[in-house]
C-alpha positions as CSV (number, residue, x, y, z in Angstrom):
1,M,23.4,0.0,35.1
2,R,20.7,2.3,33.7
3,S,17.4,3.1,35.6
4,R,14.3,1.8,34.4
5,G,12.5,5.0,34.6
6,R,10.3,6.9,32.2
7,S,11.6,6.8,28.6
8,T,12.8,10.0,27.1
9,Y,12.0,8.7,23.6
10,F,8.3,9.0,23.8
11,P,7.3,12.4,25.6
12,V,3.9,12.4,27.0
13,P,2.1,15.8,26.2
14,S,1.2,17.9,29.0
15,P,-2.6,18.4,29.7
16,Q,-2.3,22.0,28.7
17,S,-0.7,21.2,25.2
18,P,-3.5,20.9,22.5
19,V,-3.7,17.6,20.7
20,P,-5.0,17.6,17.2
21,D,-8.0,15.4,16.4
22,K,-6.6,14.6,12.8
23,I,-3.2,15.0,11.4
24,K,-3.4,16.7,8.0
25,L,-0.9,15.3,5.6
26,S,0.6,17.3,2.8
27,T,-1.1,16.9,-0.4
28,S,2.1,17.4,-2.3
29,I,3.1,13.7,-1.4
30,N,2.2,11.7,-4.4
31,F,1.8,7.8,-4.5
32,T,4.8,5.9,-3.5
33,M,4.0,2.0,-3.2
34,I,1.4,-0.5,-3.0
35,K,1.7,-4.2,-2.5
36,L,0.6,-6.4,-5.3
37,D,-2.2,-8.2,-3.3
38,Q,-3.5,-4.8,-2.1
39,F,-3.5,-3.6,-5.6
40,L,-5.6,-6.5,-6.9
41,K,-8.2,-5.9,-4.3
42,L,-8.3,-2.3,-5.2
43,V,-9.0,-2.7,-8.8
44,G,-11.7,-5.4,-7.9
45,I,-9.9,-8.3,-9.6
46,A,-9.9,-10.2,-6.2
47,P,-12.5,-9.3,-3.7
48,T,-10.5,-10.8,-0.8
49,G,-6.8,-10.9,0.1
50,G,-6.9,-14.6,0.2
51,Q,-8.2,-14.8,-3.5
52,A,-5.6,-12.4,-4.5
53,K,-2.9,-14.4,-2.9
54,L,-4.1,-17.6,-4.8
55,M,-4.2,-15.7,-8.1
56,I,-0.5,-14.5,-7.6
57,I,0.9,-17.9,-6.3
58,D,-0.9,-19.7,-9.3
59,G,1.0,-17.4,-11.7
60,N,-2.0,-15.6,-13.0
61,V,-0.6,-12.2,-12.6
62,K,2.2,-10.4,-14.5
63,V,3.9,-7.2,-13.6
64,N,5.7,-5.4,-16.4
65,G,5.3,-8.5,-18.6
66,T,6.9,-11.0,-16.1
67,V,5.0,-13.5,-14.1
68,E,5.0,-12.4,-10.4
69,T,4.5,-14.8,-7.6
70,R,5.3,-12.6,-4.6
71,R,2.1,-11.1,-3.2
72,G,4.1,-8.6,-1.2
73,R,5.8,-7.2,-4.4
74,K,5.9,-3.4,-4.1
75,L,4.4,-1.7,-7.1
76,V,5.3,1.8,-8.2
77,S,3.2,4.2,-10.3
78,T,5.0,3.2,-13.5
79,D,4.5,-0.6,-13.1
80,E,1.9,-2.4,-15.4
81,V,-0.2,-5.1,-13.8
82,I,-1.6,-7.7,-16.3
83,V,-4.2,-10.1,-14.9
84,A,-7.2,-11.9,-16.6
85,E,-6.2,-10.3,-19.9
86,R,-6.7,-6.8,-18.5
87,T,-3.8,-4.4,-18.1
88,F,-3.6,-1.7,-15.4
89,V,-1.1,1.0,-15.1
90,V,-0.7,1.3,-11.3
91,G,-0.3,5.3,-11.3
92,D,-3.5,5.7,-13.4
93,V,-5.5,3.5,-10.9
94,I,-4.2,5.2,-7.9
95,A,-4.8,8.7,-9.4
96,S,-8.5,7.9,-10.2
97,T,-9.1,6.7,-6.7
98,D,-7.8,10.0,-5.2
99,E,-10.4,11.9,-7.0
């Protein structure tokens, strides 16, 4: 039987070790994925997550020309989202928000 002592998986920093206020991420990491409902909020088509969900469930959103009804659909930079007769290229939208 194992003892229920302190876990070795999550070491606690000693009081002498400096803890950074912020962790700087590498800028070489490009956009990977975003969920469809979050993307609709980002571009301003849906002001809330609830409205994005309804638009998706009602079949008003196409991804790469196909109606998409999964709000958790992961989009990559090459995907095209069509909603309300407007077309958005995911990578272009993400790149414009990074500037």
